[in-house]
MARVOVEX-857050 format. One record per residue (C-alpha): z negated, x negated, y negated; residue in one letter. Coordinates in steps of 0.05 Angstrom, whole numbers, plus 32768, in hexadecimal, padded with zeros to 4 digits. Each point is the difference from the previous one (the first is absolute). Example, Ala and Ser with C-alpha at 12.3 -4.5 7.8 and 13.67 -1.06 7.14 Angstrom:
# MARVOVEX-857050
7F647F0A805Aa 800D7FE57FBBs 
This chain:
# MARVOVEX-857050
772E75A28531m 7FCC7FD77FDAn 80057FED7FB6k 801E7FBC800De 8036801C802Ee 800E80387FCEr 80077FCE7FC7i 802F7FD48029n 802B803D8010q 7FFF80167FB7a 80137FBB7FE8n 804080058028k 801180407FDBn 7FE77FEA7FBCy 802A7FC27FF0t 80297FE27FC8a 80378033800Ce 7FD180387FECn 7FFA7FE57FB9i 803580217FD4q 80127FE67FBAv 801080307FC8l 7FFD7FD77FBFe 7FE17FC67FDBg 7FBE7FF37FDBl 80127FEA7FBAe 7FED80407FDAa 7FB880018018v 7FE67FC97FD3r 8027801C7FC4r 7FE880488008r 7FC27FFE802Dp 7FE680447FE7a 803C80228021m 7FE87FE98044y 7FB37FFF7FFBi 7FF180307FC7g 7FE37FCF7FCDd 7FE97FB87FF7v 7FB6800E7FF3s 7FC78014802Ff 802680358026k 803F7FD7800Cg 7FD77FC38014l 7FDD80268038h 804180228014h 80177FBB8017l 7FC880008034v 801080468016y 80497FED800Ce 7FEA7FC8802Fv 7FCC802E8021l 80378034800Cd 80247FCF802Dn 7FC17FF48029s 7FF1804A8005i 8047800D8016d 7FF57FD0803Ae 7FC08028800Fa 802780427FFFl 80327FE18030a 7FC67FEF802Fg 80007FB47FF9y 7FC67FF27FD0c 7FB780128000d 7FE17FCD7FD0e 80107FF37FB7i 7FD87FD07FD5d 80037FF67FB4v 7FE17FC27FDFi 7FFB7FF67FB5i 80007FB47FFDn 7FD67FD67FD1k 803D7FEB7FD8d 801280497FF2g 803880058033s 7FFD80338038i 800F7FFE804At 8013803B802Di 80007FF3804Bt 8011802E803Ad 80067FF8804Bn 804280248007g 80417FE5801Dr 800E7FD07FC6g 803D80037FD4i 803E7FEA8027p 80117FB77FF5t 80427FFA8024g 80437FF17FDFq 801D803B7FDAh 804980038013e 801B801C7FBFk 7FD47FD67FD1e 80037FC1802Bn 7FB67FF17FF5r 7FBD8014801Ds 7FF2804B8000a 7FBB7FEE7FE2l 80217FE27FC4e 802E803C7FFAv 7FC580308001v 7FDA7FD77FCDm 80387FF37FCEt 803280398004v 7FF380457FE2l 8009803A802Fh 7FFE7FD4803Ea 7FD280128039g 7FF780218044g 7FF180437FDFk 804B800F7FF8f 800B7FF7804Bd 7FE980408024k 7FF27FD9803Fg 7FCB7FD57FE0s 7FD180347FE2y 7FFB804A800Fk 7FD9800D7FC0v 7FF27FD47FC4s 7FE080037FBCg 802A7FC87FE2g 80438020800Cl 801F7FE77FC0h 7FFB7FB9801Bg 7FF17FE07FBCv 7FB87FF08013g 7FF47FB98015v 803E7FE37FDDs 7FE780207FBFc 7FBC7FE0800Bv 80227FBD800Bn 802B80077FC1a 7FC280107FD6l 7FD47FC9801Bs 7FF87FBB7FE3a 7FFD7FE88048n 7FFF80218044l 7FF67FE68047k 80188027803Da 7FE37FEC8043t 801A8021803Fv 7FE07FFC8045y 803680128031r 80207FEA8042d 7FC87FCD800Bg 800F7FDB7FBEk 7FE57FFE7FBAv 803880087FCDw 7FF77FF57FB6v 802780037FBEq 7FE77FF87FB9e 801F801B7FBFy 7FFB7FF67FB5q 8011803F7FD7t 8025801A803Cg 80297FC2800Fk 7FF47FDA8042p 7FE47FBA7FFCd 801F7FEE8044y 80208022803Cp 7FD380258031v 7FDF7FCD802Dk 7FD27FFD803Di 7FBC7FDF7FF3i 7FDD800B8042g 7FF38028803Fd 7FD780408006t 7FEA80358031h 7FFA80367FCAr 8032802D7FDEs 8004801C7FBAg 800F7FEF7FB7t 7FD77FE27FC7a 801880057FB8i 7FDC7FD97FCAt 801780087FB7f 7FEB7FF37FB8t 801980327FCDp 802B7FE17FC9d 7FD680007FC0d 80407FFA7FD7s 801080478017i 7FBD8022800Bf 7FD080117FC8i 7FC880058033e 7FFC7FCF803Bt 7FB9800A801Ar 7FFC802A803Ff 7FC980348001d 7FD780008040f 7FE980487FFAn 8047801B7FF3t 801B7FDC803Dl 7FC48014802Ba 800C80497FEEa 80487FFC8018r 7FEC7FDE8041l 7FCC8035800Dr 803480367FF4e 80317FDE8030l 7FC97FFB8035s 7FF5804B7FFDf 804B800E8004l 80097FD0803Bn 7FC58008802Fr 7FF17FC6802Eg 801C7FCB7FD0i 7FCF7FCF7FE3r 800C7FEC7FB8l 7FD57FCD7FDBs 7FFC7FE07FBCi 7FDD7FC07FEBt 7FF77FE87FB8d 7FF47FB57FFEe 7FF980007FB4r 7FBC80238001e 7FC38002802Ct 7FCC80358011d 7FB57FFA7FF5d 7FFA7FD4803Ee 80367FCF7FE9g 8036801A8030n 804880127FEDd 800980497FEFl 80198022803Ff 800F80468018r 801E80188041s 801B80458010f 800C801F8044l 8005804B8009s 7FFA801D8046e 800B80497FEAn 80357FF77FCBg 8007803A7FD0l 7FBF80218016t 7FDC7FC17FE9d 802980037FC0f 7FE980487FF1i 7FB87FEE800Dn 80077FC57FD1y 801F80297FC8l 7FCC80388008d 7FC57FD18007e 7FE180187FBFt 801580498004r 7FD88038801Fe 80248015803Fg 80068047801Ai 801E7FED8043m 7FE17FD98039e 803E7FD5800Dn 80467FF87FE2p 803A8025801Ei 802F7FCE8020h 8049800F800Ci 802D7FD08027d 804580158015g 804B7FF37FFEe 8039802D7FECk 804A7FF07FFBn 7FF17FB7800Eg 7FCD7FFB7FC6v 7FBA7FEA8015p 7FCE80277FD5i 7FB57FF27FF9e 7FD280277FD2i 7FB680037FF6s 7FDE80337FD3m 7FBE80207FEFq 7FE1802D7FCCy 7FC67FED7FD4n 7FD580227FCBa 80287FE27FC5s 803480267FD8f 80377FCC7FFFa 803C7FF7802Ee 80057FBA801Bn 803E7FFA802Bv 80207FBC800Bh 80437FF58022s 80217FC38020y 80437FF0801Fv 80027FC2802Cn 7FBF7FE97FE0n 801D80067FBAi 7FD6802C7FD1s 802D80377FE5t 7FD980107FC2i 803480337FE9e 7FFF80228044g 80428019801Bg 8019802A803At 7FC77FEC802Fh 7FCC80187FCEl 802680407FF3s 8004800C804Bg 7FB57FF68007f 7FF080307FC8r 802E8036801Br 7FE57FFA8046g 7FB880007FE8l 8009803D7FD2t 802780298032r 7FD27FF3803Bt 7FBE800A7FDBl 8019803F7FDDk 8018801F8041n 7FBE7FF18021y 7FD7801B7FC6a 802980417FFEe 7FFB800A804Br 7FB57FF57FFEs 7FF780347FC9g 7FDC7FCE7FD2m 802E800F7FC5l 7FF7804C8002a 7FCE80037FC7k 80217FCC7FD4l 801D80207FC1k 802B7FC47FECf 803E7FE2801Ed 7FF77FBE8024i 80307FC77FF2n 800C7FBA801Cg 7FCF7FDE7FD0d 7FC68029801Dd 800C7FE38045f 7FFD7FB97FE6r 7FC280037FD4e 7FCB7FD1801Bg 80317FE58033l 80057FB68010t 803C7FEE802Ba 802A7FC58013v 804880098019i 80237FC78022s 80478005801Bv 802D7FCC801Ek 8049800A7FEEv 80387FD4801Da 802D80067FC3e 7FD680197FC5p 802380137FBFq 7FD47FE67FC8f 800980067FB6e 800F7FB77FF0g 7FDB7FC18013q 7FBE801C7FE8t 80018030803Ck 7FD580357FDFt 80228040801Ak 801F80128043l 804180267FFEg 8012800C804An 800A804C8005s 7FF78002804Cd 7FB97FE37FFAv 7FE7803E7FDCm 800E802F803Ag 7FE57FCE8032a 7FBD7FF87FDCv 7FFA804A7FF3e 800A80118049q 7FCF7FCB801Av 7FCB80177FCEv 800A80498011s 7FFB7FF6804Bd 7FC47FD28000n 7FD980247FC9l 800A80438022s 7FE27FE48040n 7FC57FE27FDAf 7FF080427FDCl 800280288041e 7FD57FCE8025e 7FCD7FF67FC7n 7FF180457FE3p 7FC17FE87FDBr 80237FC97FDAe 803C802E7FF5a 7FD280327FDEk 7FE27FC97FD5t 80457FEB7FE9i 801780477FF0v 7FC0800D7FD9n 800E7FC17FD8k 8047801A7FF1v 7FE580447FEAv 7FCE7FDD7FD1l 80397FD67FE4a 802B803E7FF3a 7FC680227FDCt 7FF47FC37FD5a 804A7FF97FF1r 800380477FE7h 7FC67FF17FD0a 80207FBE7FEBa 804280227FF0r 7FE280257FC5k 7FE27FC07FE5a 80407FDB800Br 802A80357FDEe 7FD17FFD7FC4l 800D7FB57FFBv 804B800A8006q 800280387FCCr 7FE27FCF7FCEk 80377FCF800Fn 8038802F7FEAv 7FDF800A7FBCl 80137FD97FC2s 7FDC7FC27FE9n 7FC6802B7FE8s 7FF1800F8049g 7FEF7FB7800El 7FB77FEB800Ap 7FDA7FFD7FBFg 7FE77FB9800Ck 80467FE6800Dl 801B7FD37FC9s 804A80048011d 80367FCE7FEFc 803C800C7FD4e 80387FF28032t 80178038802Fr 80257FD0802Ed 7FD57FFA803Fp 801F7FBC8011a 7FE47FE47FBFk 7FBE80267FFEa 7FBE7FEA801Ee 7FBC80228005i 7FBC7FDE8005y 7FCA80248027l 7FC27FE57FDDv 7FB780058014e 7FD880267FCDg 800880157FB7d 7FE87FBE7FE3s 80337FD58023a 803380377FF5g 7FF47FFD7FB5g 800A7FB48000t 803F80078029a 801C80357FD0k 7FF57FD17FC6q 801E7FC38023g 803D80208021r 804880037FEAd 8007804B7FF6r 804C7FFC8007k 7FFC7FFA804Bf 7FB67FFE8015q 7FD88040800Ea 7FB48000800Ci 7FDA8032802Bl 7FB57FF58000p 7FDC80188040l 7FBA801A7FFBr 7FD57FDA8032g 80127FFD8049k 803680308019i 7FF5802A803El 7FFE7FDC8043n 803C80228020v 7FF17FE28044e 7FC680318008k 801A803D7FDAa 8027803E8014m 804480077FDFq 7FEE803A7FD2h 7FC47FD97FE5k 802F7FC67FF0i 8030802B7FD6f 7FC580217FDDe 7FE47FBC7FE9n 800A7FF87FB5e 80117FB68000e 803380088039i 801F803C7FDDk 80087FD57FC2n 80237FC98029i 80328031801Ef 800D80207FBCt 80087FBE7FDBa 802F7FE48035f 802A80408000g 80068001804Cv 7FFB803C802Fs 7FEE80078049i 802880228036g 80487FFF8018t 8026802B8031e 7FF47FCE8037d 7FB87FEC7FF1d 7FCF80297FD7s 7FD67FC17FF3k 803A7FD47FE9a 80007FE87FB8l 803A80137FD4n 80107FC77FD1l 803C80207FDCd 7FD7800B7FC0k 7FD47FC28005l 7FF47FE97FB8r 7FEE7FB7800Cy 801C7FCC802Fh 7FC57FD17FF6k 7FBC801D8011i 7FCA7FCC7FF2i 7FB880058017i 7FD47FDB7FCFm 7FB57FFE800Ft 7FC57FD37FF1d 7FF97FBF8027a 7FBE80148020d 7FE98026803Ev 800680457FDFd 80467FEE7FE7g 80167FEB8045s 7FE48040801Dh 8025802B7FCEi 80417FDA800Da 7FF6800B804Bt 7FF4804A7FF6l 804180057FD8i 80267FD88034l 7FE4802C8038t 8019803D7FDAf 80447FE17FF6f 80057FEB804Af 7FED8045801Ar 8023802D7FCEy 80317FD67FD7m 80187FCD8033k 804780087FE6e 7FEB7FDE7FBFl 7FE97FC38027i 803D7FFF802De 802F80027FC4t 7FDB7FC67FDFg 7FE480257FC4y 7FB57FF08008v 7FE07FC17FE4y 7FBB7FE47FF3i 7FF07FDE7FBEa 7FDC7FBD8002t 7FD37FF77FC4p 7FDF7FBC7FF9p 7FBB7FF3801Bl 7FEC7FCB7FCDy 800C7FE97FB9l 7FED7FB77FF3i 7FFA7FE87FB8r 7FF97FB97FE7k 80017FFC7FB4n 803E80287FEDk 80237FF98044e 7FFF803D802De 80138001804Ar 8002803D802Ey 7FF27FFA804Ac 801380318037w 7FD77FE28039s 7FC17FD7800De 802B7FC58015e 802780037FBFe 7FBF80037FD9r 7FE67FC18022q 80417FDC7FF2a 7FFF80127FB6v 7FB77FEB7FFBv 80117FBC801Er 803A7FF97FD0e 7FDB80137FC0l 7FBA7FE7800Fs 7FE07FBC7FF7v 7FEA7FDE8041n 800E803F8027g 7FC9802A7FE0t 800680437FDCe 7FDD7FE47FC2k 802580127FC0g 802680398023l 7FF6804A7FF5h 801080258040i 8007804C7FFDq 800380288041r 802780407FF6y 7FDF80378029k 802680387FE0g 8041800D7FDAl 7FD7801A7FC6g 7FE47FBA7FF4e 80457FEA7FE8m 801B80157FBDn 804580227FFCa 80247FBF7FF0e 7FE07FDA803Aq 801080398031l 804980017FE9w 80087FB58003t 7FE17FF58044t 800E80408027t 8033802E7FE0m 80357FD57FDFd 803C7FFE802Fp 80107FB97FE8e 7FBE7FE3801Af 7FDC8032802Dr 7FFD7FFC804Bt 800880418027l 7FF58005804Br 803080308020q 7FE0802C8035v 80287FFF8041t 7FF380188047i 80087FC3802Ce 7FE38021803En 7FFA804C7FFEa 7FD18006803Ct 7FD17FCA7FE6e 8000801F7FBAa 7FF180448020d 7FC57FE38025r 7FE57FD87FC4v 8001803C7FD1f 7FDF802B8035s 7FCA7FCC800Bm 7FF37FF07FB6l 7FFE80497FEAm 7FE1801F803Fg 7FB8800D8015d 7FF77FC68031e 7FD87FC97FDEv 80007FC68034p 804C7FF58003p 800480047FB4r 7FC87FCC7FF9r 80237FD38033e 804280067FDBf 7FE07FEF7FBDi 7FDB7FC4801De 80407FE5801Dl 8029800A7FC1n 7FCE7FFA7FC7a 80137FB77FF3k 804680157FEEy 800A80187FB9a 803480338016n 800780248042v 804780168010d 8007803E802Av 
């Protein structure tokens, strides 16, 4: 049966009757954060992901192989696919078009009808109706049954009934929407953020072409920015992409593809010369950043199988230390993708899988396939076991250093780092600590702070690059020891010896404050790399921030104006100058925090009433993993390319 015949057959089964209504839309505009997380950058892009989920679900069902995203010149965005098209027939219960029901009623969609989709990411069904409710205007165009159907909406309300505007030979759906600026703080879509998600989806769904065009900007040749992604090898391509800047110790990734208890499981993995574990998990294309039962099953299967092989081969005979699960995952990059018909997620954010049966299924598939690989590839098996032995030896050395750090943490206040100027409050929810570059800036910050709730920890120079250091070297580093001790945190739980224990965390705002120059940016990146690799829990709980000191001070007579960007400087110059020149203006470029006096630093950067803090979040864990590896690794060309592409932006979000 060809695609057209298959679509015709599917259309008969996927009709208005498949659309089930659960409840209305009204709460979305009143409490948007409940549905999309927030109303800033993250929530804005979540709107696109919700629409993309519908197209990907069509692809998972076998009816779509092309998805295109266009950021239009007016700031709106269009997502088009070549799937079956949203049903447009009359919905019996609602007495209106099924398209209108899907677009205007919360919890309405084909995902609730088991006959329409075997697996789906958007199982909560709030997706496209939420997008409609939070858009100033939206247009839905459906190509189906030889006709072009259309309906437009303002803040979620239809302008007119669904109507036919022409004939067509194609099939699919196109959604164009403009976010409502009365709801969203940020309404400008970021090309690179969306491109990263499309790339990720292409790896997770091999054979599907995804493209993105930005009509707002042009490249060096005057063409619209454009990227297209098509992966022929799926997760194997994903692993090669993630490990592009790491030194590999295997010729090719290990690829596992199987099914157990009705759960399709695909895994790709390989070891590299790094010391970090980089394991990313997905359920129905949704990134499960908190893991879940599929990740637990992978870890159990990996540990059990490798340990059994190593013991049988006699390669652990001379090892004087016990091996644990962490040792088997050091230097491992892996992607786990499972398709679950009825996944149990923790809320709409879908960050952790709870299906207990998936754990055993993944563990068994990993065990069976990995056992075969080790037996058939003895040379690579030996390389992997040697890597594990090295990790166990290093962990034993690191334990002493780690215990030294943690012993300091149980001491009284006198056990805190000598350079720490602590705050008076002992309530972590009210306390904040500034990590400041150098003693000079640290001294200014100490004078300018509010000692009731602001602590200052000066850092001497650049901290250790943890991306290229063994674990025991990290815990022996003086600056890193000071950070652990000042924070009051410890490492290691019963389930994970590398997990961060936040029970005694002393500050719920950790603020990185460095100079606004190249060295300052490098130091901030080193600190963020350390946090991402060894204190990720701080980022995930929303405790890490970056201070934004001003770049310029412009004086005219007695008037002073601070500017945080080049564009702001130019605007102030135009406002204060005569005939657009800088004559009569004194412009000071702040290259370091030490160039400001204590009062200026407090007023511009530390006063909660006026300061701007940028919260550090992980929008895309796999892309963040790759960026940190690339920026802090040994390979120069990809780092240079990244800097050249992003240098024009004042801040690069990872």
